[in-house]
C-alpha positions, -999 to 999 in steps of 0.1 A, spaced: -3 -246 -96 -3 -241 -52 1 -206 -41 18 -191 -12 -5 -170 8 1 -162 47 -27 -168 73 -33 -142 99 -41 -162 131 -74 -148 148 -81 -132 180 -84 -150 207 -121 -129 215 -125 -149 179 -122 -182 193 -151 -199 209 -138 -228 234 -140 -258 208 -120 -239 184 -94 -230 209 -90 -262 216 -86 -273 185 -60 -248 178 -47 -256 205 -44 -298 194 -31 -285 158 -4 -263 169 16 -287 196 15 -316 169 29 -288 146 48 -263 161 79 -284 155 78 -267 118 64 -232 126 94 -211 121 104 -190 151 127 -161 156 145 -147 189 131 -121 211 155 -95 226 140 -67 241 168 -59 262 196 -55 235 193 -40 201 217 -27 175 213 3 165 216 3 133 192 -28 127 164 -31 117 137 -45 146 112 -71 139 93 -70 175 67 -50 155 62 -81 130 56 -106 159 23 -122 169 7 -104 192 -27 -126 189 -37 -150 218 -9 -134 244 -38 -130 269 -40 -169 278 -14 -183 291 -21 -220 277 -18 -203 242 8 -179 243 39 -199 247 31 -213 215 26 -182 191 43 -156 214 78 -159 190 69 -171 160 60 -152 128 29 -157 105 27 -192 91 30 -194 59 16 -226 44 9 -237 10 -29 -237 -3 -37 -257 -36 -68 -276 -49 -59 -305 -30 -55 -291 7 -29 -274 27 4 -283 24 34 -286 51 42 -249 67 73 -235 54 102 -217 70 117 -188 54 147 -196 33 184 -181 47 192 -149 33 218 -150 5 235 -121 -12 224 -113 -45 251 -107 -69 237 -80 -87 231 -62 -59 266 -69 -44 281 -55 -79 258 -27 -73 273 -21 -34 306 -20 -48 303 11 -68 281 30 -43 312 22 -21 340 32 -43 321 65 -45 318 67 -7 358 61 -5 361 90 -34 340 114 -11 353 107 26 382 89 24 375 60 43 398 36 30 413 22 66 382 23 89 362 1 59 390 -22 62 393 -22 99 352 -30 103 356 -63 80 387 -70 100 374 -68 132 343 -88 122 363 -118 108 389 -116 135 369 -131 162 373 -164 146 382 -192 170 396 -222 151 388 -243 180 349 -242 184 330 -261 153 296 -242 160 285 -215 144 279 -189 149 300 -197 179 325 -198 164 327 -163 155 343 -151 125 326 -128 94 290 -131 105 276 -94 104 281 -95 146 299 -63 148 264 -44 138 249 -51 170 255 -26 199 269 -49 224 301 -58 200 306 -28 188 312 -16 228 338 -37 234 378 -17 234 387 -28 202 362 -15 184 364 17 195 352 43 162 336 20 143 300 33 152 318 56 122 323 31 99 285 21 103 272 48 93 287 53 64 278 20 50 238 16 63 226 37 37 240 12 13 227 -17 32 192 1 32 195 7 -6 204 -34 -7 183 -56 9 203 -86 -8 233 -77 7 240 -96 42 265 -74 65 287 -99 65 290 -97 33 289 -58 26 317 -56 57 339 -81 41 331 -60 5 341 -27 16 374 -36 33 389 -55 -3 369 -26 -20 388 -1 -3 422 -22 -4 417 -21 -45 409 16 -46 441 28 -26 462 13 -52 463 -22 -34 463 -58 -50 429 -75 -62 417 -98 -34 400 -128 -47 368 -126 -29 341 -147 -26 301 -137 -12 273 -155 -1 275 -147 42 250 -155 61 240 -128 89 238 -135 127 200 -130 137 207 -114 171 231 -94 200 230 -126 220 253 -143 188 277 -119 193 311 -133 207 327 -123 240 352 -96 242 389 -102 237 394 -119 211 412 -88 190 449 -83 191 458 -54 217 482 -25 200 508 -27 233 507 -59 252 538 -66 277 550 -96 247 540 -81 213 552 -112 188 536 -138 214 505 -119 217 499 -118 181 507 -154 173 485 -160 203 455 -141 185 462 -155 146 473 -186 154 442 -194 171 421 -180 136 444 -210 119 468 -178 103 506 -182 101 534 -163 109 538 -152 69 498 -144 73 506 -122 105 533 -102 90 515 -96 56 482 -84 72 498 -58 91 510 -44 60 477 -29 57 490 1 88 506 14 52 467 29 54 456 50 81 456 67 110 456 60 148 440 86 167 443 84 208 406 92 217 402 61 202 432 40 204 452 58 236 477 53 206 494 80 184 495 122 186 466 143 185 477 156 148 513 156 129 527 174 97 509 143 74 473 146 90 464 183 103 448 190 69 433 158 67 419 143 40 389 136 56 383 145 97 420 158 105 443 144 134 455 114 146 491 95 137 496 75 109 522 49 104 533 58 63 537 95 47 515 86 26 486 72 45 455 66 20 481 45 -5 484 15 -4 522 2 -9 555 -12 13 562 15 26 550 7 60 579 -18 58 597 4 48 597 34 72 595 7 100 631 -5 92 641 32 87 628 44 117 637 79 113 605 100 113 589 108 145 556 116 127 551 82 119 536 57 143 552 22 152 532 8 183 553 -20 197 535 -44 173 546 -32 145 580 -30 161 578 -67 165 579 -78 133 616 -71 127 621 -79 163 611 -114 163 635 -135 140 604 -155 123 585 -122 113 616 -102 104 619 -127 72 589 -115 56 588 -79 70 623 -73 53 609 -91 22 583 -70 22 603 -39 29 624 -46 -5 597 -66 -28 565 -47 -32 554 -76 -56 553 -101 -29 538 -83 -3 509 -73 -25 512 -114 -36 511 -130 2 486 -98 14 457 -107 -11 458 -142 -2 460 -135 37 432 -108 34 407 -132 10 416 -162 43 406 -135 69 372 -127 55 363 -158 54 372 -173 86 344 -185 107 316 -176 78 285 -198 66 278 -196 31 244 -196 12 254 -217 -11 282 -232 5 305 -227 -21 302 -190 -23 290 -163 -44 321 -148 -73 310 -114 -85 342 -111 -106 348 -121 -139 375 -142 -147 406 -116 -158 404 -130 -196 370 -140 -193 352 -130 -230 391 -122 -243 412 -136 -272 432 -165 -258 467 -153 -262 487 -177 -292 526 -165 -284 530 -182 -323 515 -153 -333 537 -127 -318 572 -150 -324 593 -158 -348 607 -189 -323 599 -223 -327 563 -230 -334 542 -267 -334 540 -280 -371 512 -290 -384 497 -321 -391 500 -317 -427 536 -302 -426 542 -333 -405 530 -357 -428 556 -344 -454 584 -344 -432 575 -383 -427 571 -390 -463 605 -376 -471 623 -395 -447 606 -428 -459 611 -421 -492 652 -422 -484 648 -454 -462 641 -436 -433 616 -429 -406 615 -398 -379 609 -423 -355 639 -444 -362 675 -436 -377 687 -444 -410 705 -470 -419 737 -449 -431 748 -419 -420 721 -395 -425 737 -358 -423 766 -376 -444 741 -378 -474 727 -348 -471 764 -326 -471 772 -349 -506 738 -337 -520 751 -303 -512 780 -302 -523 767 -322 -558 739 -291 -557 768 -268 -557 788 -282 -581 760 -287 -608 750 -247 -597 788 -237 -607 787 -261 -641 757 -241 -650 763 -208 -639 801 -215 -664 
């Protein structure tokens, strides 16, 4: 059986001129199959793991050789009794299903202790919300690819304060190395919605992470809270993602959770009667009274506009001012079940935008709601019409044929009249026997 080993490359001082030239020739012929990584020392995420210590330092003093190896990982080859195999690149990292499940339990504990539901949802949204449907290439198209972990993207104006979400999740990422950042961000957001009383989100996982800050999207792809034309701005941003008016309004309903802090977004009051005592860090202005409960209060409160301590941004007000948005906003204010259904679908769609999955079909970690349960059979609980057994069907057919008929064709005579006559005769005989 082939054994997978790492072969360290020798230093230049260990090479003779003849060996050096031989190595150059071998390297030039096989350089295309040596796995490479990008090198960036000028911009690195505060939370990302630096790989600079693992880059090859050998032969760096030789300008003729260093360009072949400067950005290469150790070459991995398969060695067997028959000789050397081909150089193999590391497999792309896909999230492990068991680790995803364990990470979700840790996220639930984090939510129960830190009350950080809103900021975790925002983190997942902002990582996915950079998607541009008009760009096919990954990761240039943006989307849910874990790029928000890098400092250059964290410094975008729309992401103010999200560094705190990363600080909360980083210990979980360190614990579960088999979970990508892209999956962790979306897992945290979906779990936060569900733990706050919202709908179950039909999620899939297996998102691949971008490898470096140079792959982060440019600033300006996320929505603003107070643009000159709020409705037009929302459509411009969300249509670029491939979302429609219904999905825009449904997703806006997540503002039923959380607060806006003026020191981060520039919007809202420093504190209100609903936020001055927390939970979590006090302060900010919430959209709803119970800002850690996921329900349809957001739509109800915006529609009523009766409480000055509740926040209404220009983009919030647009939901009831724009004729197309208003249809859905009015519906969700009246029907929480409809809101939950549409929100769950829109959230799942948003979380997949721009993502590259490994495996391509994704990973589902939730069992089917009725998996392992006995199939529901209505006949067991109903006195209504039941399906006849094959034996009973045969018995009925025999009775029909005994009197010259068939279930497949009508009797030659009036069948119902015959039945009435038989019943009358039976009744007459019964009365005689009774006398």
